[in-house]
N, C-alpha and C positions, 0 to 999 in steps of 0.2 A: 568119442565119437560126436561131431559137431551137431547142433541144433537145427532143424529146418524149417523155414519159415515160407509162406506164400503171402506177396503182395500184392492186390489188386492196383488198379488206378496207379502205376509204379513210377510214370513218365511224368508225372505232374511234380509241383512244388512239394508237398510233402509225402507225397509216394518215394519219391528219388530221395529227399530227405530220409526216408525210414529204409530204406534201402540200405543207404550209406552206414546208418548206424548199427542195423544188425549185423552188416558184415565188419564193419570194425569191432563189433563185440564177439564176432567169432562164429556168428550162424552162416549157414550155408542159405543161399538166400534164391529163392524163385521167384520173378517177377511177371506180371501180366500186364498189360493195356491193349487197348482197342486200336492204338496208335503204333501200327508194327514197325514205323521207321524209327522209333524212340524208344532205345533200349536204354535203361539207366545204369550207369556206371555203377559197378560194385555187385551186380546181379550175376550170380553161377549160372542161372539159365533165365532165359526171357521167350515168354509163350505170348505171341500176340492172339487177343481173344478179346471181345465183347461179352462182359459177363453178366449182362442184363439178360442175353441169350440162353437157354436152358440149354439147348443144346450144345452151343460154344463151351458153357461151364462143363458139362459131361464130358465132352472131348479134352478140355483141359485138364481134368483129374483123372480121367484116365491115363492122360501122358505122365502126368506126374505120379499116378501109383506104379505105372510101368519102371520107374526109374528111383522111385524112393517108397518104404514101406509104411511110412510113417509122415505126419506133419506136428512139430511141436508146436506152430502158431500158423493163422490165418490170419491176416490184416485186411479188413474190407475197407480200401480207402477209395476207391471208384465212386466217382459222382461228377454230375453238372451244375450248373446254374442257369436260371432264368431272371432275370429281374425286370417283372412287368406288374401292373395293379392286375389284379386279378379277374376283373372284367376283360381286360384284354389278352389275358392267356387264354391261347388256344386249346381245345381239348387235345390235341396231340402233344402241343410242347408239356403240357401236366402229365401227360402219360409216358414221356420221355424222361422227365427228371424223375418220376417214381421207379421207373423201372433202373434208369442209370443207379439212383441213389439208395432205393428201398429192397427191389427184387432181387437186384444182384447179390445183397449180403443175404438173404433168404438161400437163393441158389447155391453159393458157394460153401455157405453153413451146414445144407443139407446133403450137398455129395460130397462135401471134403471129411463127413462126420467119421466114417470108418478110420482115414486116417488119423484123425484128432484124437478119435478113442484109441487108436494103438499106443500114442504118445501122453495120454493123457495132457492134451495139449491146452491151448490155451484162443479163445477168438478177442481179437480188438476190435471194434468197429467205429469209425471215424464218423461219428455224428458232427455237432456244430452247436455253438451256443445258441443260435436259432430255434432250438429244441426249448428251450426254456424262456427265452426274449428275444423278440424279433423285430422287425421295422417293416415299414412299407415299399409295396412294390415286391416283394420276395416268397410270395404265400405257397408256390409250391416246392419251392425248395426248404422254407422252413414246416411244411409238414411231413415231406420227406426226412427230413432231419429227426423229426419229434418222433414219427413212426419207427425210426431206428434205433432210436432211445428205448423205445418200449418191445421192439424185437430183443433189444440187448437182454431186458429184464426176463423177457419169456423164456427166453433161448438160455439163459444161465440157468433158469429153475430147471428145466428137461436134459440141459447136459451134466448138472451137476451130480447125476449119479453115476456118470463115466469118467467123473474125475476131471472133465472139461471145465475150465473159467472161462465166461463170457463178461466182457467189458466194454467200457465207450469211452474214446476221450473227446470234448468239446472244446474246439479251438475256436477262440475269439478272430480278432482281425489278424491274419497272418498272410505276409508279404510271400504272395504267389499271384503267377500268371491270373489266376480265376480271380482274385482281388483285385488286381491292377486293372482287367478288362473291366469289372464293373464300375469300378471308379472312373475308367475312360468313357465307358456310357454314362454317367451320370456327369459330366461335364459342363451340362446346362446349368449346374451350380455354380457355374464361374471361376470353379477351382482349375487348378492344374492337376496333373497326377501326381507330383512331388507334394503340392498344397493338400490335395486330398488325402495321401497317406498321414501327412502330420497332423492334419485336422483329424483321424483315426486314431491317432497316436494318445493326442491329447483327453482324449474322452477316457483312456484307461487309467488306472490307478499308478503304472508306473511309466505312463506318458509316452509311450511309444508301442508300434503294431510288433507283432511277434516273428520270430524266424523260424522258419518250416523244420529247421534241426531241432528246436525248443519241444516241436509238438512231437518229431518221431522218437526224442528220449522219454516222453510221457507215453507214447506207443511201448517202447521197448521195455518199461517200468513194469506194463500190466503184462506184457506177453510171459517175460521171464519167469519162472518159479523161484526163483533165487533172489527175487525182490518183493514178487507180489502174491505168494503161495494161499495166503487166504484172504484174498480181493474178488469176490466174483457178482456180478448184477450191477456193478457202480458205474456212475459217470465222474469221469476226470474232466473238469472245467479248465480250460488254459488258457485264460484271455488276458491276462496281466491285471487281472481286478477290474475288466470293465464291468461285469454283472454285480459286482459288490455296491455299485452306486446307484440312488435313486435318481430315475429320470427328473424329479424335481430340484434336485441338487444342483 
């Protein structure tokens, strides 16, 4: 019987790559995104939903429960980013980032818990290297991803008694629409989009930015009990070695 995974934020770069990776590994993939017009290729079922909204998550999991009696994995990938100095970030913008990036993971973990328990499944939260090392003008995003990393560890402890593993991946610079939009907003630096991507790549030990499929493989690794059955409460940094360098180097 095929394993079942639910992927949130499935229409984005990492989300759609994750759908593809699980599908190619033989999993049945359930996908959700607030963008109702963008079902990712490879998904067996697509549910339009805003996973930062409690009622939407309850309805989503009721629909899943009506068709599947278990979940082998939950991938919390839904996220937004606002790039502004802290003193220019409006309260509504701050709250929106926290809802999309952090509250969504709490809600999906809470309401998918019975299905995860039935399969002794796994949760993989997509955090960010900004949880451990960050930069200017991205405080809300960094705080949300740091909170998601702390939530990962807390849920790992609580869910362990039911055999549910909970881990996080921390991507660095990955060539997604979110990254490209951020670089485009930063064109005041005088760099074109291509030059900005190249400059980011030079800051990593491997000399390039990542590909969404490379993050997806890390997510699959942490979700699959055949590959990571004794790993829980951990953070897997996938950043091309960017965080290994001293800022003074």
